[in-house]
N, C-alpha and C positions, 0 to 999 in steps of 0.2 A: 504493500500500500504506500503510495507516494503522498507525503504530507505536504499540504500547502501552508506555508507559514505567513502570518500577517504581523507586521511590525506595529507595536502599540506605543504611542508616545506618553510621556508622564501626564498625570491628571488626577482629578479628585472624583470620588464616587461616594454615595451614601449607601450604607448597608443597615439592615435591621428595621424594626418597626417601633414607633412610639405609641402604638395602640395596644393596650394590655387587656382589652375585653376578651371574653371567652369566644364570642362569635366572630369578631372581626380582628382580633389581635394576632400577633405573630411574635417570633423571637426578637427580643430587643436587648439593649437599647439601640435606637437609631443613632448612627455615628458616621462621621466623615472619615474616609480613608484617603490619605495623600500618598500617591505612588510617584516617587521622584526619580524613577529609573525607567528607561525604555526596555522593552522585552518583546519577544516573539511568541505568538500563540498559534496553535493549529486552528485554521479557520473552520474546520469541521470536527466533530467528535471523532476520537480515535478508538478503534477496537482494542479491547484490553490485551489481547494476545500480542498485538503489535506494540502497544504501549509498554508491555512488560519488558520487551527487549530494549527499548529506548531507555527505560528508567533504571536499567542496570548501569547506565553511565551518569555521572554527576552533572552532565550537561543538561539533562532533561529532568523536569519535575511535573507533578500534577498541578494544574492551575489552582491558585487560591480563589475564593469567592470574590475578593476585591479585584483581582486581576481579570477574572471573567467578566465582572460587571463593567470594568473600564473598557475592555475590548468590545463589549456589547454597545456601550455608549458611543464608541468610535465607529460603530457599524462594521465591525470586522469579523463577526461570528455568523456562521451558517448552520442550520440544522433542519431536520425534516420531522421524523417521528421518533428520534432517539431519546433515550434516558441516559444522561451522563452524570458521572460522579465527580465531584470536585474534592479538593484536598482538605477542606475544613470539616471538623467534627465537633459537635456541640452537645451540651446537655439540655439546658433550657434557656440559655442566655449567652451574650457575648462578653460578659464582664471579664476583665483582665486581658482582653484582646489587644495586641499591638495593632496600630492603625497605619502601618506603613506599607501594606500590600502583602505581607507574609501570610502563610497559612496559619489558621487558628485551630488548635486541637486542645479541647478542654481535657483536664486530667481525668475527669469522670464522665467522658462523653458517652452518649447512648444513641446518637443519630449522626448519619453522614449527610452533608448538604449536597444536593444535586439539582439538576435542571431537566425538565421534561419539555421536549419540543412537540408542537402540534401544528403541522403545516407551516413551519418557519417561525412560529411564535413560541418563545420559551416561558416557562413558569417555574417558580421556586418549588422544590419538593424536598422532603426529608426522608431519608432511607433508613430503615432499621439497621441495627448494628451488624446483623448477619445477612442482610439483603445484598445480593449481588446483581450488578447491572453489566451490560456489555460494552459500555463506552466510558471514556474519560476525556478530559481536555488537557493537552500537554503544553507546557511553556518552556522557553529557553531564556534565561535571565542573563546570559553572558557571564561577565566577571563580577556582577553585583553580588554583594554579601550583606546580609542583614546583621546589624549590630544592636546591642541593647541601648535603648533610649527611653525617653519619657513620653513618647507618643503612644500612650496606652490608656485604655479605659480603666476606671477605678475597679477595685476588687469586688465591689457589690453595690447594690442600690442603697439609697438612704432609707434604711428600714424604719427609723423613727418617723421620718416624714410620711412614709406610706401608711404606717399604722395610724398616725394622726389624721391623715386624709380619709382613711376608711371610717374612723370614728365620727368624723364630721359628716361624712356622707350618710352614714347610718342614722345619725341623730336627726338631720334635717329632712332626709328623704323617707326615713322609716319610722323613727320613734315619735317625732313631732306630729306627723299626720295621723299616727295611731291614736294618740291622746286627743287630737282634735276630733277624730271620728267618734271616739267614746264620749267626748263631752257633748256632742250634738245629737248622738243617736242612742247611746246606752242609758241605762238607769242611773240614778243619781249616785248610788253607792258603788257602781262598777269600777270607777277609777280608783277609789280607795281600796277596794277589795281585790281588784285584778290588775293593779299597776305593774306587777312583775311580768304578767303575761303580755301586757302591752309593750313593755320594754323589750322582751325577748322577741315578740312578734315583729315589732318595728325594726329591731336589729337584723332579723332574718330578711325582711323585705329590702332593707337598705343594702345589705350585702349581696342579695340576689341580683341587684341591678348591674353587678359586674359582668353579667352575661352579655349585656348589650351597650353599656356605657361606663366610661371612666375618663377623667381628664387626661389629656395626652401627657406622656412623660417627656423628660428633657431630651433634646437632640444634642449629642456631643459633637462639637465642631471646633476647628482651629485648636486642636489639642497640641499643647506646647511640647517641644522637644527639650 
């Protein structure tokens, strides 16, 4: 198989989602990746048996998600109905990821990041740890070497802020409406006797809204080196 290589110029791309709802959310946080080196990428997905031979040489690597997205942004990728595997492997977030184009592999990863083509249009997919596909995307970075730097996402989200946010949402969307309903519709003694039920019921309703709504999380950009 003859591989057609496309040259990709340095650039920036955004990876991840800032929507953390159950129905519409995806792996986050959304973050900017600055790729400051040129590289070559296979313009079409490469069969794994062919890629295996190439990857035995240090000259070739499986493309990172950031490199793949930059190549797509520069309109250098072609696909048909293939499912291709990228180099990144995640658990449930991108926390601690370097944002310089390198492959991200979470220490406790459970999913492989991939792309599925449908009549020339790609979509993000996540492959189970043991799931095998027939294609990968190959890159050649030349003499570029990644070094440790500070262009990296934090180790985790601000959990205190998220907990406070959840409490506020549950209070105003769940608990307050529950007491208002009881005040206008229930018996006079219901609030005094059943206030605990109103609190738990309101808390449940407020937390249940995470299925379809939550404020957007922070997008990380211009991460300093």
